[in-house]
C-alpha positions as a Markdown table, in Angstrom:
| # | Residue | x | y | z |
|---|---|---|---|---|
| 1 | Met | 122.0 | -30.7 | -58.0 |
| 2 | Asn | 125.8 | -30.9 | -57.8 |
| 3 | Asn | 125.4 | -34.2 | -55.9 |
| 4 | Leu | 123.2 | -35.6 | -58.6 |
| 5 | Leu | 125.7 | -34.7 | -61.3 |
| 6 | Leu | 128.4 | -36.6 | -59.4 |
| 7 | Ser | 126.2 | -39.7 | -58.8 |
| 8 | Ile | 125.6 | -42.8 | -60.8 |
| 9 | Asn | 122.0 | -43.1 | -62.0 |
| 10 | Trp | 120.8 | -46.6 | -61.4 |
| 11 | Asn | 117.7 | -48.0 | -62.9 |
| 12 | Pro | 118.3 | -51.3 | -64.7 |
| 13 | Asn | 115.5 | -53.5 | -65.9 |
| 14 | Pro | 115.3 | -56.3 | -63.4 |
| 15 | Glu | 114.1 | -58.7 | -66.2 |
| 16 | Leu | 117.0 | -60.2 | -68.2 |
| 17 | Phe | 114.7 | -61.8 | -70.8 |
| 18 | Asn | 111.3 | -63.4 | -71.2 |
| 19 | Leu | 111.2 | -67.1 | -72.2 |
| 20 | Phe | 107.8 | -68.3 | -73.4 |
| 21 | Gly | 106.0 | -65.9 | -71.1 |
| 22 | Ile | 108.3 | -66.7 | -68.1 |
| 23 | Ser | 110.3 | -63.7 | -66.9 |
| 24 | Ile | 113.9 | -64.6 | -66.2 |
| 25 | Arg | 115.4 | -61.9 | -63.9 |
| 26 | Tyr | 118.8 | -60.9 | -62.8 |
| 27 | Tyr | 117.9 | -61.7 | -59.2 |
| 28 | Gly | 117.3 | -65.4 | -59.9 |
| 29 | Leu | 120.2 | -65.7 | -62.3 |
| 30 | Leu | 122.7 | -64.2 | -59.7 |
| 31 | Trp | 121.3 | -66.5 | -57.0 |
| 32 | Ala | 122.0 | -69.5 | -59.3 |
| 33 | Ile | 125.5 | -68.3 | -60.1 |
| 34 | Gly | 126.3 | -67.9 | -56.4 |
| 35 | Ile | 125.1 | -71.4 | -55.7 |
| 36 | Phe | 127.0 | -72.8 | -58.7 |
| 37 | Phe | 130.3 | -71.2 | -57.4 |
| 38 | Ala | 129.7 | -72.6 | -53.9 |
| 39 | Tyr | 129.2 | -76.1 | -55.5 |
| 40 | Ile | 132.6 | -75.8 | -57.2 |
| 41 | Val | 134.4 | -74.6 | -54.0 |
| 42 | Val | 132.9 | -77.3 | -51.8 |
| 43 | His | 133.6 | -80.0 | -54.4 |
| 44 | Tyr | 137.2 | -78.9 | -54.6 |
| 45 | Gln | 137.5 | -79.3 | -50.8 |
| 46 | Tyr | 136.0 | -82.8 | -50.9 |
| 47 | Arg | 138.5 | -83.9 | -53.5 |
| 48 | Asp | 141.4 | -82.1 | -51.7 |
| 49 | Lys | 140.5 | -84.0 | -48.5 |
| 50 | Lys | 140.1 | -87.3 | -50.5 |
| 51 | Ile | 136.5 | -87.7 | -49.3 |
| 52 | Asp | 134.6 | -90.4 | -51.3 |
| 53 | Glu | 132.8 | -88.8 | -54.2 |
| 54 | Lys | 129.6 | -90.8 | -53.3 |
| 55 | Lys | 129.4 | -88.7 | -50.2 |
| 56 | Phe | 129.5 | -85.5 | -52.1 |
| 57 | Glu | 126.9 | -86.3 | -54.7 |
| 58 | Pro | 123.8 | -85.9 | -52.3 |
| 59 | Leu | 125.2 | -82.8 | -50.6 |
| 60 | Phe | 124.1 | -80.3 | -53.3 |
| 61 | Phe | 120.5 | -81.6 | -53.1 |
| 62 | Tyr | 120.4 | -81.4 | -49.3 |
| 63 | Cys | 121.8 | -77.8 | -49.4 |
| 64 | Phe | 119.6 | -76.6 | -52.3 |
| 65 | Phe | 116.3 | -77.9 | -51.0 |
| 66 | Gly | 117.2 | -77.0 | -47.4 |
| 67 | Ile | 117.9 | -73.4 | -48.4 |
| 68 | Leu | 114.9 | -73.1 | -50.7 |
| 69 | Ile | 112.4 | -74.7 | -48.4 |
| 70 | Gly | 113.7 | -72.8 | -45.3 |
| 71 | Ala | 113.9 | -69.5 | -47.1 |
| 72 | Arg | 110.4 | -69.9 | -48.5 |
| 73 | Leu | 108.7 | -71.0 | -45.3 |
| 74 | Gly | 110.6 | -68.4 | -43.3 |
| 75 | His | 109.2 | -65.6 | -45.5 |
| 76 | Cys | 105.7 | -67.0 | -45.6 |
| 77 | Leu | 105.3 | -67.9 | -41.9 |
| 78 | Phe | 107.2 | -65.0 | -40.4 |
| 79 | Tyr | 106.3 | -62.0 | -42.7 |
| 80 | Asp | 102.8 | -62.8 | -43.9 |
| 81 | Pro | 101.3 | -65.9 | -42.1 |
| 82 | Gly | 97.8 | -64.5 | -42.4 |
| 83 | Tyr | 97.8 | -64.6 | -46.2 |
| 84 | Tyr | 99.8 | -67.8 | -46.8 |
| 85 | Leu | 98.0 | -69.9 | -44.1 |
| 86 | Asn | 94.8 | -69.2 | -46.1 |
| 87 | His | 96.6 | -69.8 | -49.5 |
| 88 | Phe | 98.6 | -72.9 | -48.6 |
| 89 | Trp | 99.4 | -73.9 | -52.2 |
| 90 | Glu | 100.9 | -70.5 | -53.0 |
| 91 | Met | 103.4 | -71.2 | -50.2 |
| 92 | Ile | 104.5 | -74.4 | -51.8 |
| 93 | Leu | 104.1 | -73.8 | -55.5 |
| 94 | Pro | 105.7 | -70.9 | -57.5 |
| 95 | Val | 102.2 | -69.7 | -58.7 |
| 96 | Lys | 99.5 | -67.3 | -57.7 |
| 97 | Phe | 95.9 | -68.4 | -57.9 |
| 98 | Leu | 93.7 | -65.7 | -59.5 |
| 99 | Pro | 90.4 | -64.5 | -58.0 |
| 100 | Gly | 88.5 | -65.3 | -61.1 |
| 101 | Gly | 90.0 | -68.8 | -61.5 |
| 102 | Gly | 93.1 | -70.0 | -63.0 |
| 103 | Trp | 96.7 | -69.3 | -62.0 |
| 104 | Lys | 99.7 | -67.3 | -62.9 |
| 105 | Phe | 103.4 | -68.4 | -62.7 |
| 106 | Thr | 105.2 | -65.9 | -60.5 |
| 107 | Gly | 108.2 | -67.7 | -59.2 |
| 108 | Tyr | 108.8 | -67.8 | -55.4 |
| 109 | Glu | 107.9 | -64.3 | -54.4 |
| 110 | Gly | 109.6 | -63.9 | -51.1 |
| 111 | Leu | 112.7 | -65.7 | -49.7 |
| 112 | Ala | 114.0 | -65.0 | -46.2 |
| 113 | Ser | 117.7 | -65.4 | -45.7 |
| 114 | His | 117.4 | -66.4 | -42.0 |
| 115 | Gly | 114.9 | -69.0 | -42.9 |
| 116 | Gly | 117.3 | -70.3 | -45.5 |
| 117 | Thr | 120.1 | -70.5 | -42.9 |
| 118 | Leu | 117.9 | -72.5 | -40.6 |
| 119 | Gly | 116.9 | -74.8 | -43.4 |
| 120 | Leu | 120.5 | -75.3 | -44.4 |
| 121 | Ile | 121.5 | -76.2 | -40.8 |
| 122 | Ile | 118.8 | -78.8 | -40.6 |
| 123 | Ser | 119.5 | -80.2 | -44.0 |
| 124 | Leu | 123.2 | -80.5 | -43.2 |
| 125 | Trp | 122.3 | -82.4 | -40.0 |
| 126 | Leu | 120.3 | -84.9 | -42.0 |
| 127 | Tyr | 123.1 | -85.2 | -44.5 |
| 128 | Cys | 125.6 | -85.9 | -41.8 |
| 129 | Arg | 123.4 | -88.5 | -40.3 |
| 130 | Lys | 123.1 | -90.3 | -43.6 |
| 131 | Thr | 126.8 | -90.1 | -44.6 |
| 132 | Lys | 128.2 | -90.5 | -41.0 |
| 133 | Met | 130.4 | -87.4 | -41.6 |
| 134 | Asn | 131.4 | -85.1 | -38.8 |
| 135 | Tyr | 128.9 | -82.2 | -38.7 |
| 136 | Met | 131.5 | -79.5 | -38.0 |
| 137 | Asp | 133.8 | -80.7 | -40.8 |
| 138 | Val | 131.0 | -80.3 | -43.3 |
| 139 | Val | 129.9 | -76.9 | -41.9 |
| 140 | Asp | 133.5 | -75.7 | -42.2 |
| 141 | Met | 133.6 | -76.6 | -45.9 |
| 142 | Ile | 130.3 | -74.8 | -46.5 |
| 143 | Ala | 131.6 | -71.8 | -44.6 |
| 144 | Val | 134.5 | -71.4 | -47.0 |
| 145 | Ala | 132.1 | -71.2 | -49.9 |
| 146 | Thr | 129.5 | -69.1 | -48.2 |
| 147 | Pro | 131.0 | -65.6 | -48.9 |
| 148 | Ile | 131.1 | -66.0 | -52.7 |
| 149 | Thr | 127.4 | -67.0 | -52.7 |
| 150 | Ala | 126.6 | -64.0 | -50.4 |
| 151 | Cys | 128.5 | -61.8 | -52.8 |
| 152 | Phe | 126.2 | -62.7 | -55.7 |
| 153 | Ile | 123.1 | -62.4 | -53.6 |
| 154 | Arg | 124.0 | -58.8 | -52.8 |
| 155 | Leu | 124.6 | -58.2 | -56.5 |
| 156 | Ala | 121.1 | -59.5 | -57.1 |
| 157 | Asn | 119.8 | -57.0 | -54.5 |
| 158 | Leu | 121.7 | -54.3 | -56.4 |
| 159 | Met | 120.0 | -55.3 | -59.7 |
| 160 | Asn | 116.6 | -55.1 | -57.9 |
| 161 | Ser | 117.5 | -51.7 | -56.4 |
| 162 | Glu | 116.8 | -53.0 | -52.9 |
| 163 | Ile | 118.6 | -52.8 | -49.5 |
| 164 | Ile | 119.9 | -49.3 | -50.3 |
| 165 | Gly | 122.0 | -47.1 | -48.1 |
| 166 | Lys | 121.6 | -43.6 | -46.5 |
| 167 | Val | 121.5 | -40.4 | -48.5 |
| 168 | Thr | 125.1 | -39.2 | -49.0 |
| 169 | Asp | 127.2 | -36.7 | -51.0 |
| 170 | Val | 130.1 | -39.0 | -51.8 |
| 171 | Ser | 131.1 | -39.0 | -55.5 |
| 172 | Trp | 130.3 | -42.7 | -56.0 |
| 173 | Ala | 126.7 | -42.4 | -54.7 |
| 174 | Phe | 124.0 | -44.2 | -56.6 |
| 175 | Val | 120.7 | -42.6 | -57.5 |
| 176 | Phe | 118.2 | -45.5 | -57.3 |
| 177 | Glu | 115.6 | -44.1 | -59.6 |
| 178 | Arg | 113.0 | -46.8 | -58.7 |
| 179 | Val | 113.2 | -45.5 | -55.1 |
| 180 | Asp | 113.8 | -41.7 | -55.3 |
| 181 | Met | 116.2 | -39.2 | -56.9 |
| 182 | Gln | 118.4 | -39.0 | -53.8 |
| 183 | Pro | 122.1 | -40.0 | -54.1 |
| 184 | Arg | 122.6 | -42.9 | -51.7 |
| 185 | His | 125.3 | -45.3 | -50.5 |
| 186 | Pro | 125.2 | -48.5 | -52.7 |
| 187 | Ala | 125.0 | -50.6 | -49.6 |
| 188 | Gln | 124.5 | -53.8 | -51.6 |
| 189 | Leu | 127.7 | -53.1 | -53.5 |
| 190 | Tyr | 129.7 | -52.5 | -50.3 |
| 191 | Glu | 128.6 | -55.8 | -48.9 |
| 192 | Ala | 129.2 | -57.7 | -52.2 |
| 193 | Ile | 132.8 | -56.4 | -52.2 |
| 194 | Ala | 133.4 | -57.2 | -48.6 |
| 195 | Tyr | 132.1 | -60.8 | -49.1 |
| 196 | Phe | 134.3 | -61.2 | -52.1 |
| 197 | Ile | 137.4 | -60.1 | -50.2 |
| 198 | Leu | 136.3 | -62.5 | -47.3 |
| 199 | Phe | 136.1 | -65.3 | -49.8 |
| 200 | Leu | 139.6 | -64.7 | -51.0 |
| 201 | Val | 140.9 | -64.7 | -47.4 |
| 202 | Met | 139.0 | -67.9 | -46.7 |
| 203 | Met | 140.5 | -69.6 | -49.8 |
| 204 | Phe | 144.0 | -68.4 | -48.9 |
| 205 | Leu | 143.7 | -69.7 | -45.3 |
| 206 | Tyr | 142.3 | -73.0 | -46.5 |
| 207 | Lys | 145.0 | -73.6 | -49.1 |
| 208 | Asn | 147.9 | -72.7 | -46.8 |
| 209 | Tyr | 146.8 | -73.4 | -43.2 |
| 210 | Ser | 143.8 | -75.8 | -43.3 |
| 211 | Lys | 145.8 | -78.6 | -41.7 |
| 212 | Lys | 147.0 | -76.4 | -38.9 |
| 213 | Leu | 143.6 | -74.8 | -38.0 |
| 214 | His | 141.3 | -76.5 | -35.6 |
| 215 | Arg | 137.9 | -77.9 | -36.4 |
| 216 | Gly | 135.2 | -75.2 | -36.6 |
| 217 | Phe | 137.7 | -72.3 | -37.4 |
| 218 | Phe | 136.2 | -71.5 | -40.8 |
| 219 | Phe | 132.7 | -71.6 | -39.6 |
| 220 | Gly | 133.6 | -69.2 | -36.7 |
| 221 | Leu | 135.5 | -66.9 | -39.0 |
| 222 | Cys | 132.7 | -66.8 | -41.5 |
| 223 | Leu | 130.1 | -65.8 | -38.9 |
| 224 | Thr | 132.4 | -63.4 | -37.1 |
| 225 | Ala | 133.5 | -61.6 | -40.3 |
| 226 | Ile | 130.0 | -61.3 | -41.8 |
| 227 | Phe | 128.4 | -60.0 | -38.6 |
| 228 | Thr | 131.3 | -57.7 | -37.9 |
| 229 | Phe | 131.0 | -56.1 | -41.3 |
| 230 | Arg | 127.2 | -55.8 | -40.8 |
| 231 | Phe | 127.7 | -54.0 | -37.5 |
| 232 | Cys | 130.2 | -51.6 | -39.0 |
| 233 | Ala | 127.8 | -50.9 | -41.9 |
| 234 | Val | 125.0 | -50.2 | -39.5 |
| 235 | Met | 127.2 | -47.8 | -37.4 |
| 236 | Ser | 128.6 | -45.9 | -40.4 |
| 237 | Trp | 126.8 | -45.4 | -43.7 |
| 238 | Ala | 123.7 | -47.6 | -44.0 |
| 239 | Ile | 121.6 | -47.2 | -40.9 |
| 240 | Cys | 117.9 | -46.5 | -41.3 |
| 241 | Trp | 115.9 | -46.0 | -38.1 |
| 242 | Pro | 113.2 | -48.7 | -37.6 |
| 243 | Phe | 110.3 | -46.2 | -37.4 |
| 244 | Met | 111.4 | -44.8 | -40.7 |
| 245 | Ala | 111.9 | -48.1 | -42.4 |
| 246 | Leu | 108.7 | -49.6 | -41.2 |
| 247 | Ser | 106.9 | -46.8 | -43.0 |
| 248 | Gln | 108.3 | -48.1 | -46.3 |
| 249 | Pro | 106.8 | -51.0 | -48.2 |
| 250 | Met | 109.2 | -53.9 | -48.7 |
| 251 | Gln | 109.6 | -55.4 | -52.2 |
| 252 | Lys | 109.1 | -59.1 | -52.4 |
| 253 | Lys | 112.0 | -61.2 | -53.5 |
| 254 | Ser | 111.3 | -63.8 | -56.1 |
| 255 | Leu | 113.7 | -66.5 | -57.4 |
| 256 | Leu | 112.6 | -65.7 | -60.9 |
| 257 | Gln | 110.5 | -62.6 | -60.5 |
| 258 | Ala | 110.6 | -59.8 | -57.9 |
| 259 | Glu | 108.0 | -57.3 | -59.0 |
| 260 | Thr | 105.1 | -57.1 | -56.6 |
| 261 | Pro | 105.7 | -54.7 | -53.7 |
| 262 | Lys | 104.1 | -55.7 | -50.4 |
| 263 | Arg | 104.1 | -54.2 | -47.0 |
| 264 | Met | 105.7 | -56.4 | -44.4 |
| 265 | Pro | 105.3 | -56.0 | -40.6 |
| 266 | Phe | 109.1 | -56.3 | -39.9 |
| 267 | Ser | 112.3 | -57.3 | -41.6 |
| 268 | Tyr | 115.8 | -57.9 | -40.3 |
| 269 | Asp | 117.1 | -55.6 | -42.9 |
| 270 | Tyr | 114.7 | -52.8 | -41.8 |
| 271 | Leu | 117.1 | -52.1 | -39.0 |
| 272 | Tyr | 120.0 | -51.4 | -41.3 |
| 273 | Phe | 118.8 | -50.5 | -44.8 |
| 274 | Gln | 116.0 | -48.7 | -46.5 |
| 275 | Glu | 114.1 | -51.1 | -48.8 |
| 276 | Thr | 112.7 | -50.2 | -52.2 |
| 277 | Gln | 109.4 | -48.4 | -52.7 |
| 278 | Pro | 106.9 | -49.3 | -55.4 |
């Protein structure tokens, strides 16, 4: 009971507002904000390097659709291929076809980050082929902006009460009421703070040392820092054993709506965090 008194009770409504029957949720809004900031950061680098504006204009569309298509296909084909191969149009369109006929707008329920990463890698390769730019130069610029986007994605997870940490007695623990009444580490918040600090470091290095650093440095630093932090998180406060996590249903993630819980056979985050329960 004392732990509960010292904890932060967390149970926000994931829906920000409803517009003509379409639910606009914090998850989708924070994703959009993260992508917007990445757009600004990369655009700044293009202008700083005096790269032709015409080469920057198509980059956003390559990145946006590469991430969206990759994340969507990654979720559908890896986590639930049995369902989506028999409901092909639900994999492509943000709707759910009802058994009695008709359809319901749901947004894209289910986005896999590793699928989005693969989609981004492929889309950047296509972009570089078209613009004749060096692939590693472009990846470096994207890497500088990646941490700020990751920060907002983890804040989106926080608003959805998902990817939570272990039970703890620290005074800043969160009680995720949608999950249980146990005080837990706010794993999403830890990651969001770490990614924001990483973003500040990346911007400092870019502004002061970018001309002295070799090609590929920012890409390597981004990967190393993110995975190092993840490993430290796993070994300290946020680990959940796979056999425990696999017994928990994972909540779908939707770009606009994330409301329908569904059991998944396996998730990368299952090794590290406990997902939400219905």
